[in-house]
C-alpha positions as CSV (number, residue, x, y, z in Angstrom):
1,M,30.8,254.7,-10.9
2,Q,34.2,254.1,-10.1
3,E,36.9,256.7,-11.5
4,H,38.8,256.2,-14.3
5,I,41.5,257.3,-16.2
6,D,42.8,256.7,-19.5
7,I,46.8,256.8,-20.8
8,D,47.7,255.9,-24.0
9,G,44.3,254.6,-25.0
10,V,44.0,252.1,-22.6
11,R,41.7,253.0,-19.5
12,L,42.9,252.4,-15.8
13,Y,40.3,252.3,-13.1
14,L,41.6,253.4,-9.9
15,G,41.5,252.6,-6.3
16,H,39.9,254.3,-3.2
17,P,41.9,256.2,-0.9
18,D,42.1,254.6,2.7
19,P,40.2,256.5,5.9
20,S,42.1,255.4,8.7
21,A,43.5,257.9,10.9
22,G,46.7,258.7,11.5
23,E,47.4,260.0,14.7
24,W,50.7,259.6,15.9
25,I,51.6,260.2,19.9
26,G,55.0,261.3,21.0
27,Q,58.5,260.8,19.2
28,G,58.3,263.7,17.3
29,E,61.5,263.6,16.2
30,I,60.5,260.8,13.8
31,L,57.9,262.4,11.6
32,K,59.7,265.5,11.0
33,Q,62.5,263.0,9.8
34,L,59.9,261.6,7.3
35,L,58.0,264.6,6.3
36,A,61.7,266.3,5.6
37,C,62.0,263.6,2.9
38,W,59.3,264.0,1.3
39,L,60.0,268.0,1.3
40,T,61.5,269.2,-2.3
41,V,63.5,272.2,-1.3
42,D,64.2,273.5,-5.4
43,E,62.0,272.9,-8.6
44,K,64.8,269.8,-9.5
45,D,64.6,268.6,-6.5
46,L,63.0,265.4,-5.8
47,P,61.2,263.9,-2.6
48,L,63.1,261.0,-1.0
49,A,61.4,256.7,-0.5
50,P,62.5,256.4,2.9
51,R,62.5,252.6,4.9
52,L,60.7,252.4,8.4
53,L,62.3,250.4,10.3
54,G,61.3,248.1,13.8
55,P,59.7,245.7,15.2
56,P,56.6,244.3,14.3
57,G,53.9,246.6,15.8
58,I,55.9,249.3,16.7
59,G,54.0,252.1,14.5
60,K,55.6,252.1,11.1
61,T,52.8,252.2,9.1
62,T,50.7,254.2,11.6
63,L,53.7,256.8,11.5
64,G,53.2,257.1,7.7
65,I,49.8,257.6,7.9
66,A,50.2,260.5,9.9
67,A,52.7,261.8,7.7
68,A,50.0,261.4,4.7
69,R,47.7,263.1,7.4
70,V,49.8,266.1,8.3
71,R,50.5,266.8,4.1
72,E,46.6,266.6,3.9
73,Q,47.2,264.0,0.8
74,E,44.9,260.7,-0.1
75,L,46.6,257.9,1.7
76,Y,46.9,254.1,0.2
77,V,48.5,251.7,2.0
78,Y,49.5,248.5,-0.3
79,Q,50.3,245.4,2.1
80,C,53.3,243.3,0.4
81,T,53.5,239.7,0.7
82,S,55.1,237.1,-0.4
83,D,53.5,236.1,-3.4
84,T,52.9,239.6,-4.9
85,R,53.3,239.8,-8.4
86,P,54.7,242.4,-10.4
87,E,50.9,243.0,-12.2
88,D,49.5,242.9,-8.3
89,L,51.9,245.8,-7.3
90,L,51.3,248.0,-10.6
91,V,47.8,246.8,-12.6
92,T,45.9,243.9,-12.6
93,P,43.5,242.6,-15.3
94,V,40.2,241.5,-13.9
95,L,36.7,240.5,-15.1
96,A,34.2,243.0,-15.3
97,E,30.2,242.2,-15.3
98,S,29.8,243.0,-19.5
99,G,32.3,239.4,-19.4
100,K,35.4,241.9,-20.5
101,I,39.0,242.5,-19.4
102,Q,39.3,246.0,-17.5
103,Y,42.3,246.9,-16.1
104,Q,42.8,248.0,-12.5
105,A,45.3,250.8,-10.8
106,S,46.9,248.8,-7.6
107,P,47.2,250.9,-4.6
108,L,50.4,252.2,-5.3
109,V,49.8,253.3,-8.9
110,T,46.4,255.0,-7.7
111,A,48.3,257.5,-5.7
112,M,50.9,258.1,-8.2
113,I,48.4,258.9,-10.7
114,R,46.3,261.1,-7.7
115,G,48.9,262.6,-6.4
116,G,48.4,261.0,-2.9
117,V,50.9,259.3,-0.8
118,C,51.6,255.4,-0.4
119,V,52.9,253.1,2.3
120,L,54.3,250.2,1.0
121,D,53.6,247.7,3.8
122,E,56.2,244.5,5.2
123,G,58.3,245.6,1.9
124,N,61.1,242.9,3.6
125,R,57.7,240.8,2.4
126,M,58.6,241.4,-1.8
127,N,60.4,239.2,-4.0
128,E,62.9,240.8,-6.5
129,K,60.9,240.6,-9.5
130,S,58.2,242.6,-7.9
131,W,61.0,245.1,-6.5
132,A,62.6,245.4,-9.9
133,S,59.2,246.6,-10.8
134,L,59.5,249.7,-9.2
135,A,62.5,250.6,-9.4
136,P,62.5,253.1,-12.7
137,L,59.8,254.9,-9.7
138,L,61.9,255.3,-7.2
139,D,64.8,256.9,-8.8
140,H,64.7,260.3,-11.0
141,R,62.8,258.8,-13.7
142,R,59.8,258.3,-11.3
143,Y,57.7,256.1,-13.4
144,I,56.4,252.5,-13.9
145,E,56.1,250.4,-17.0
146,S,53.1,248.0,-16.8
147,I,53.3,245.2,-19.1
148,V,50.1,243.8,-18.5
149,A,48.5,246.7,-20.1
150,G,51.0,247.8,-22.1
151,V,51.5,251.6,-21.0
152,T,54.0,253.8,-18.9
153,I,52.6,255.4,-16.2
154,R,54.6,258.4,-14.9
155,A,54.4,259.9,-11.1
156,H,51.9,262.9,-10.2
157,H,54.8,265.3,-9.1
158,D,52.8,265.6,-5.5
159,F,53.0,261.1,-5.4
160,R,55.3,260.3,-2.2
161,C,56.2,256.8,-0.6
162,A,57.5,255.3,2.2
163,V,58.3,251.4,2.7
164,T,57.9,249.7,6.3
165,M,60.2,247.2,6.5
166,N,60.7,244.7,10.2
167,D,64.0,244.4,11.9
168,D,64.0,240.9,11.7
169,D,64.7,237.9,9.4
170,S,62.9,238.6,6.2
171,T,61.3,236.3,3.3
172,F,63.4,237.6,0.6
173,E,66.7,239.7,0.6
174,I,66.2,242.8,-0.6
175,P,69.0,243.9,-3.5
176,D,71.2,246.4,-3.1
177,Y,70.0,248.4,-6.5
178,I,66.8,248.8,-4.7
179,L,68.1,249.0,-1.4
180,S,70.3,252.2,-2.4
181,R,66.9,253.9,-3.7
182,L,65.5,253.2,-0.5
183,Q,66.9,256.0,1.6
184,P,67.2,256.9,4.3
185,T,66.6,254.6,6.6
186,L,64.2,256.0,9.4
187,T,64.7,253.7,12.9
188,L,61.7,253.8,15.4
189,Q,62.4,253.2,18.7
190,H,60.0,251.8,21.8
191,P,58.2,254.9,23.2
192,E,59.3,255.9,26.9
193,R,56.5,255.3,29.6
194,T,54.3,258.7,29.1
195,E,54.5,258.1,25.3
196,E,53.2,254.6,25.9
197,M,50.4,255.3,28.7
198,A,49.1,258.3,26.5
199,I,49.0,255.6,22.8
200,L,46.8,252.8,25.5
201,Q,44.4,256.0,26.8
202,Y,43.7,257.1,22.9
203,H,42.8,253.4,21.7
204,L,41.2,252.3,24.6
205,P,39.6,255.9,26.2
206,F,37.4,253.3,29.0
207,A,40.3,251.6,30.3
208,D,40.8,252.2,34.2
209,A,43.9,253.3,35.8
210,E,44.7,250.2,37.3
211,M,45.0,248.1,33.5
212,L,46.4,251.0,32.2
213,N,49.7,250.3,34.7
214,L,49.6,246.7,34.6
215,T,50.0,246.8,31.0
216,V,52.4,250.0,30.6
217,E,54.6,248.5,33.2
218,F,55.0,245.2,31.6
219,L,55.3,246.5,28.4
220,Q,58.6,249.2,29.5
221,Q,59.8,245.9,31.7
222,A,59.9,243.8,28.1
223,H,61.6,247.0,26.1
224,Q,64.2,247.1,28.5
225,L,65.0,243.7,28.3
226,K,65.0,243.9,24.4
227,L,62.1,241.6,23.5
228,D,59.5,241.5,20.9
229,F,56.5,242.5,22.7
230,S,55.0,245.7,21.1
231,T,52.5,248.4,22.2
232,R,50.4,246.7,20.0
233,D,50.8,243.9,21.8
234,G,49.7,245.7,25.0
235,I,46.6,246.9,23.4
236,N,45.6,243.6,22.6
237,V,46.5,242.2,26.3
238,L,44.8,244.9,27.9
239,R,41.7,245.0,25.6
240,Y,41.0,241.3,25.8
241,A,41.5,241.6,29.8
242,L,38.9,244.6,29.7
243,K,36.1,242.2,27.6
244,R,36.6,239.9,30.0
245,I,36.2,241.4,33.2
246,A,33.4,243.4,31.3
247,Q,32.3,239.5,30.8
248,D,32.3,238.5,34.4
249,P,32.5,241.5,37.1
250,D,31.9,239.3,40.0
251,H,34.1,236.7,38.8
252,P,36.4,235.7,42.0
253,L,39.8,236.6,40.5
254,G,40.5,240.1,40.7
255,K,41.6,242.7,38.0
256,D,45.1,241.7,38.3
257,M,44.6,238.2,37.8
258,M,42.3,238.4,35.0
259,W,45.3,240.6,32.8
260,Q,47.5,237.7,33.4
261,E,44.5,235.7,31.8
262,A,44.6,238.1,29.1
263,L,48.3,238.0,28.9
264,I,48.7,234.2,29.0
265,N,46.0,233.9,26.3
266,C,47.2,236.7,24.4
267,L,51.1,236.5,24.1
268,G,52.0,232.9,25.8
269,E,52.4,231.4,29.0
270,E,56.3,232.5,28.5
271,A,55.3,236.1,28.8
272,V,54.7,235.8,32.4
273,D,58.1,235.9,33.4
274,L,60.4,238.4,31.5
275,Q,63.2,238.1,33.2
276,S,63.1,233.9,32.3
277,L,62.3,234.6,28.8
278,A,65.1,236.9,28.1
279,E,67.7,235.0,29.5
280,N,66.6,232.0,27.3
281,K,66.4,234.5,24.1
282,Q,69.5,235.5,24.6
283,R,71.0,232.2,25.4
284,S,69.4,230.6,22.3
285,L,71.3,233.7,20.5
286,G,74.6,232.7,21.6
287,G,74.7,235.3,24.5
288,N,77.6,234.7,27.1
289,V,74.7,234.5,29.8
290,L,76.9,231.9,31.7
291,P,79.8,230.6,30.4
292,M,79.7,227.4,28.4
293,G,80.9,224.1,29.1
294,L,81.4,220.4,27.9
295,A,78.6,219.4,30.0
296,D,76.4,221.5,28.2
297,F,76.3,219.8,25.3
298,F,75.4,216.7,27.0
299,F,73.0,217.8,30.2
300,D,70.3,220.0,30.5
301,P,71.4,223.3,32.9
302,D,68.9,221.9,35.8
303,S,70.2,218.4,35.6
304,Q,71.2,216.8,38.7
305,L,73.8,214.3,36.5
306,R,75.5,217.7,35.2
307,P,79.3,216.9,36.9
308,D,79.1,220.5,37.6
309,M,75.8,220.0,39.6
310,L,77.3,217.1,41.7
311,D,78.6,217.5,45.4
312,P,82.2,215.9,45.5
313,D,82.2,216.3,49.5
314,D,78.5,214.0,48.8
315,D,79.7,210.2,49.4
316,D,76.2,209.3,47.3
317,D,77.4,211.0,44.3
318,F,80.2,208.7,43.6
319,E,80.5,205.0,44.0
320,D,83.8,203.1,43.9
321,P,85.3,201.9,41.0
322,E,85.2,198.1,41.3
323,V,88.7,196.6,41.3
């Protein structure tokens, strides 16, 4: 039977905790920083609700999960989207088997009631109306008001929260009054080579050294060039390559070629030449890869018709104008 609780005469049905394992490998300092946010140093002290910032696939959600496991608390994860409504985020009315309306507590509210940890994932995808419903929870008041259920729900003393955000363009701009409540900002960096190798070995312990080295080398080069490929991308490329090799072990292509095939299928052909990809990205962002001139607005960079591509000593490039 689903667990429930009565608040001011309204019965709320609670959700189930997330069973995900949370093994955090390397970057121990960022884990310590998150755990510090959730400490209380006095009876009147309050925990913080930090932002975990970084590119997709870098491990923001895993960091939140790992911190919850260190604290030995129940974990709840809520996936924020552009169409998340306040009632989705808090309490949702649903039709029970009896035909009557019952109120379902979200993962966030369940964590509030049970004293668990809630990770609001991809928080920069959520609209202001939904964020506004969390304003009293994220400051000293520590409660939410459900208009749908008509109740005020206060957070358990042990309730903790963190919000993950990608450092790219968000669907909605988060208002300042919310950002001021989501402090501090903890920024995740790409792992170093030994850490990235350990992460891949943890997720794919059956991968051989050759495949692991190919993947780590690719990822490290991508990080150095400030490209968006993440450890998650590397895991997917390696996992697919291993499946292709297992499917056809006698394939005439070598392992390295099978790995490259997986790279193209997972990340696109441009991932084969990271240097060119980085230069194109910098150029598209207005970077000064090459000095810009008037010709750049009218001709492709490799066009033979560009004035700066013509050889002034070659008579074939020029014709005498008719008099």
